[in-house]
N, C-alpha and C positions, 0 to 999 in steps of 0.2 A: 718740320716735315717739308720736303721739297715739293714744288709745284708738279713735277713729273710723277712723284709718288701719289699725290692727291688725285691726279688724272687717272692713274692706274687703279687706285682704290674705287674711285667713282665709276669707272668703266666696269669693274668686276662686281659692283653692287647689284647689277641687273642679272637676274637668273638666266635670261636668254643668252646674254653675252658670256656668262660662265659656261653655259652649255656649248657654245661655239668654241671656247678655249679648250674644253674637255675633248671635243671632237678633233680639233687641230693638234692636240697632244699626240694623237695616234698617227696622223699623217696629214700632209697638205690636202686641201679639198677645194673643188670648184664651188663658187657661190651658190649655184643652183642645188648642188648636193647638200650644202649646209642648210639652205632654206627648207628643203624637204625633211632633213633629219631633225631640225628644230621645230618643224610644223608651222612655219611662217611663210607669208607670201614673199617673193623676191624683193619687192620694194620695201617691205617692213624690215626684212633682214638687212637690206642695204644700209639702212640708217644705223643699225647696230654695228655693222662692219665699219662704217665710217667712224664711229666712236672708237672702236678698237684700233683702227689705223691711226687716228689722231693722237692717241696716247702711246702709240708705238708697240702695242702688244702683237699686232699682226701686220704682215706685209702682203701685198698682192703682186702677182706676176701674170703676164698673159699666158693663156693655155698653150700647151705644146703643139696643138693641131689647129686651133682656132683662136685668133687674137682677140675675138669678142668675148671669149670665156675668161673669167678672172679666177685664178687659183690662189687661195689664201694659205698662209703658213704662219706659225708662231715665231716671234722674235724673243730671244731669251733675256735681253737686257732689262726690260721692266720687271720681270719676275726676280731677277737677281737683286735689284734694288728693293723690291718688296720683301724678299727673304732676309736681306740685311737689316731692314727696319724691324721685322718681326723678331729677329735674333736679339737686337738691341733692346727692344721692348721687353722680351722675356728676361733678359739679363737684369734690367732695371727692376722688374717685379720680383725676381728671385732675391735680389739684394734687399729690397724693401721688406719682403716677408722674413728673410733671415734676421734682419735687424729687429723686426717686431717680435720674433720668437725669442731672441736674446734678451730683449727688454722684458718680456713676460717671465722668462726663466730667472732673471735677476731679482725680480720682486719677491 
């Protein structure tokens, strides 16, 4: 498993960060809106956003009307790598289970 995938899985292990990802799937959102939606203080959410940025799941842009406002959006690349890993893992388990089934049927 690559270090990038490890960081993605680690970031998604936290339920608050998963909730942020779910909200950002719908549309980009300002940090304050995310904090309210998740039910966290802005400083607490800021730490979660920092983790999501560090692993590349989200990116931030200045707001269109106020440069002090940060608008967050999802980046697809980490999810593509995660999906690829899940597909490979599923393929490996399917092959293992099929081989086990054949073994049992042969006896």
